[in-house]
C-alpha positions as CSV (number, residue, x, y, z in Angstrom):
1,M,7.1,47.5,38.3
2,E,8.4,51.1,38.9
3,E,8.6,51.4,35.1
4,Q,4.9,50.3,34.7
5,N,3.8,53.0,37.3
6,M,5.8,55.5,35.1
7,E,4.3,54.6,32.0
8,N,0.6,54.7,33.5
9,K,1.3,58.2,34.7
10,T,2.8,59.2,31.1
11,N,-0.5,57.8,29.6
12,S,-2.9,59.3,32.0
13,S,-1.2,62.7,31.2
14,V,-1.8,62.4,27.7
15,N,-5.3,61.6,28.1
16,Q,-6.2,64.8,30.1
17,Q,-7.7,67.6,28.3
18,V,-5.6,70.9,28.5
19,P,-8.0,74.1,29.0
20,G,-7.5,77.0,26.6
21,E,-9.3,78.4,23.4
22,L,-8.1,79.0,19.9
23,T,-9.1,82.1,18.2
24,F,-8.3,83.8,14.7
25,S,-7.6,87.3,14.2
26,D,-9.5,89.2,11.1
27,K,-6.1,89.5,9.4
28,V,-5.4,85.8,9.5
29,I,-8.6,85.0,7.9
30,Q,-8.3,88.0,5.2
31,K,-4.9,86.3,4.6
32,I,-6.3,83.1,3.9
33,I,-8.9,84.3,1.5
34,G,-6.5,86.7,-0.5
35,F,-4.1,83.9,-1.0
36,A,-7.0,81.3,-2.1
37,L,-8.6,83.9,-4.5
38,A,-5.2,84.5,-6.4
39,D,-5.9,82.0,-9.0
40,I,-9.6,82.6,-9.9
41,D,-10.0,83.1,-13.7
42,G,-11.6,86.4,-14.3
43,L,-10.9,88.3,-11.0
44,L,-8.4,90.7,-11.6
45,T,-8.3,92.3,-8.1
46,I,-9.8,92.7,-4.7
47,D,-10.6,96.3,-4.6
48,G,-9.3,98.1,-1.5
49,G,-10.7,101.5,-2.4
50,F,-9.1,104.7,-3.5
51,F,-6.5,105.3,-0.6
52,S,-5.2,101.6,-0.4
53,N,-4.7,101.5,-4.0
54,I,-2.9,104.8,-3.9
55,A,-0.7,103.4,-0.9
56,E,-0.3,100.0,-3.3
57,K,0.8,102.1,-6.0
58,L,3.3,104.2,-4.2
59,V,4.8,101.3,-3.0
60,N,5.0,97.6,-4.4
61,T,3.3,95.4,-1.8
62,N,1.5,92.3,-2.3
63,N,-0.8,92.9,0.6
64,V,-3.3,90.3,0.1
65,T,-5.7,91.4,2.7
66,T,-6.5,94.8,1.0
67,G,-10.2,95.0,0.4
68,I,-11.4,92.2,2.3
69,Q,-13.4,92.9,5.5
70,T,-14.2,90.0,7.8
71,E,-16.3,89.3,11.0
72,V,-14.8,86.3,12.9
73,G,-16.7,84.4,15.7
74,K,-15.7,81.6,17.6
75,K,-17.5,79.1,15.1
76,Q,-18.2,81.1,12.1
77,V,-16.8,83.7,9.6
78,A,-18.7,86.4,7.5
79,V,-16.9,88.2,4.5
80,D,-17.4,91.4,2.7
81,M,-15.1,92.3,-0.2
82,D,-15.1,94.7,-3.5
83,I,-13.7,93.3,-6.4
84,V,-12.6,94.0,-10.2
85,V,-13.6,91.4,-13.0
86,E,-12.2,90.9,-16.2
87,F,-14.6,92.1,-19.3
88,G,-16.3,89.3,-21.0
89,K,-16.0,86.8,-18.2
90,D,-19.4,85.4,-16.3
91,I,-19.4,87.4,-13.1
92,R,-22.0,85.0,-11.7
93,N,-19.5,82.0,-12.1
94,I,-16.5,84.2,-10.6
95,Y,-18.8,84.9,-7.6
96,D,-19.9,81.2,-7.0
97,E,-16.2,80.2,-7.2
98,V,-15.0,82.8,-4.8
99,K,-17.7,81.9,-2.3
100,N,-16.6,78.1,-2.9
101,V,-12.9,78.8,-2.6
102,I,-13.5,81.0,0.5
103,S,-15.7,78.6,2.4
104,N,-13.3,75.3,1.4
105,E,-10.0,77.3,2.3
106,V,-11.2,79.0,5.5
107,N,-13.1,75.8,6.8
108,S,-10.1,73.4,6.1
109,M,-7.5,75.7,7.8
110,T,-9.4,77.1,11.0
111,H,-12.5,74.7,10.9
112,L,-14.7,77.8,11.1
113,D,-17.9,77.9,8.8
114,V,-18.2,80.6,6.5
115,V,-21.8,81.7,6.7
116,E,-21.7,84.6,4.3
117,V,-19.8,85.9,1.5
118,N,-21.1,89.2,0.2
119,V,-19.1,90.6,-3.1
120,N,-19.8,94.2,-4.6
121,V,-18.3,94.3,-8.3
122,V,-16.9,97.9,-8.5
123,D,-15.3,98.0,-11.9
124,I,-14.8,95.9,-15.1
125,K,-11.5,95.9,-17.0
126,S,-9.9,94.4,-20.1
127,Q,-6.7,92.6,-19.0
128,E,-4.7,95.3,-20.9
129,E,-6.3,98.1,-18.9
130,Y,-5.9,96.1,-15.5
131,E,-1.9,95.5,-16.5
132,E,-1.8,99.2,-17.5
133,D,-3.4,100.3,-14.3
134,S,-0.9,98.1,-12.3
135,E,2.2,99.6,-13.2
136,T,2.9,101.4,-10.0
137,V,3.8,105.0,-9.1
138,Q,7.2,103.5,-7.7
139,D,7.9,101.9,-11.0
140,K,7.5,105.2,-12.7
141,V,9.6,107.0,-10.1
142,S,12.1,104.2,-10.4
143,D,12.2,104.7,-14.1
144,A,12.8,108.4,-13.7
145,A,15.3,108.0,-11.0
146,S,17.3,105.8,-13.1
147,S,17.3,108.3,-15.9
148,T,18.1,111.3,-13.4
149,G,20.7,109.0,-12.1
150,Q,22.4,108.4,-15.3
151,Y,22.5,112.1,-16.5
152,I,24.0,113.0,-12.8
153,S,26.6,110.6,-13.4
154,K,27.5,111.9,-16.9
155,Q,27.6,115.4,-15.5
156,T,29.5,114.2,-12.3
157,S,32.1,112.6,-14.7
158,K,32.4,115.7,-16.7
159,T,32.8,118.1,-13.7
160,T,35.5,115.6,-12.3
161,R,37.6,115.3,-15.4
162,K,37.5,119.1,-15.7
163,A,38.6,119.6,-11.9
164,Q,41.3,117.4,-12.5
165,N,42.6,119.2,-15.4
166,E,42.5,122.3,-13.7
167,V,44.5,120.9,-10.5
168,Q,47.1,119.9,-12.9
169,E,47.2,123.1,-14.7
170,R,47.4,124.8,-11.2
171,T,50.2,122.5,-9.9
172,E,52.4,123.1,-12.9
173,P,54.7,125.9,-12.2
174,R,53.9,129.1,-14.1
175,V,57.4,130.3,-14.5
176,E,60.3,128.5,-15.5
């Protein structure tokens, strides 16, 4: 009998509603969107503007939220972003796919409705131009540092050998 009473208490506590609220930070929604858009053909990049592009080129980052602005409410999301598309691709189809992917991913992960997606095409580039532009300043600095490092290493070796020879010469007796 006591076991049955314990079981009823457990079941009733499971059925009780726990109060609380679920909210999402803008950054969470921006990340969902950034990851979701990664495989859209013809969408080269989401453009965060001059300063964020410089920051990304200085440090190799994969910040998927760059260039995505969101307004997140309790039930709805609005999205604004600037993009760069590949030359020769159908921009209207890219836009439709962007809207569809954003709406599906945000809704399936958060149950929020995407009520607006505004996309501003800020540039068109060939695939080659995009890849060339994607070489980061850090890559260039790393290449220069590697070359400089090799040069310094050679010079250090030469200096070390010369110093060792001088030490040997100085430690040998000058007179017999």
